[in-house]
C-alpha positions in Angstrom: 92.5 91.6 106.2 94.9 91.9 109.4 95.1 92.1 112.5 95.9 95.1 115.2 98.4 94.5 118.3 95.2 94.2 120.3 93.8 91.7 118.2 91.1 92.9 116.4 90.3 92.4 112.9 91.1 95.4 110.2 90.7 95.7 106.6 92.0 98.5 104.8 90.3 99.2 101.1 89.7 101.4 98.9 86.1 102.6 98.0 85.6 104.4 94.8 82.1 106.4 94.5 80.3 107.7 91.2 77.0 110.0 91.0 75.7 113.0 89.5 74.1 116.2 90.7 73.2 119.4 89.6 75.2 122.1 90.4 74.5 125.5 89.5 71.6 124.3 86.9 74.1 121.5 85.1 74.7 117.9 85.2 77.8 117.3 86.8 79.9 113.8 87.5 81.0 113.0 90.5 84.0 110.5 91.6 85.9 109.6 94.7 88.4 108.0 95.7 88.7 106.9 99.4 91.2 105.2 101.8 88.9 102.9 104.2 89.8 101.5 107.2 87.3 98.8 108.7 87.5 97.2 112.5 86.3 94.0 114.3 83.0 92.7 112.9 82.9 95.1 110.4 86.1 93.9 109.2 85.3 90.7 108.8 81.2 91.7 107.3 83.1 93.8 104.4 85.9 91.0 103.4 82.2 88.8 102.1 80.7 91.8 100.0 81.5 91.4 95.9 83.9 94.1 94.7 81.0 95.3 92.4 78.2 95.5 95.1 76.8 98.7 95.8 76.8 100.0 99.7 76.0 102.2 101.7 78.3 103.5 103.6 78.5 105.6 107.4 81.8 106.8 109.1 84.4 109.6 109.5 87.2 111.1 108.1 90.9 111.1 110.3 94.2 112.1 109.5 96.7 109.4 110.4 99.9 110.9 112.4 102.4 109.8 109.8 100.9 110.5 106.6 99.1 113.5 104.4 95.8 112.1 103.4 92.9 111.3 105.2 91.3 108.0 106.0 87.4 107.0 106.1 86.9 104.9 109.1 84.5 103.4 108.8 81.1 102.3 111.6 78.4 100.7 109.4 77.2 100.1 106.0 74.7 97.8 104.6 74.2 96.5 101.0 71.9 98.1 98.3 69.5 96.0 96.9 
C-alpha cells in the first residue's frame, strides 16, 4: 500500500485470469495478466483479500503517460463464493 500526493491509499497489484471458451468449435484456454491499480476505499478492501480468492472485477483500461503498457483501474469488485 502506498499513498498518492493527495493522500489517497493506492495499491498496485497484478491480476491473473484463466478460463476456457469455445472458439470456432474448439475449446480454447485463455490466460491474461494485467497490471492493476486500486485507489481509496477499494485499495483498503483489496489488500484484505487472499491471493487465491476468486473475485469479479470491474474497471477501465488506461495507458499511463510514461509507459507503453496498459493499467486496469478498478472501479468495483466482489468476491465470488
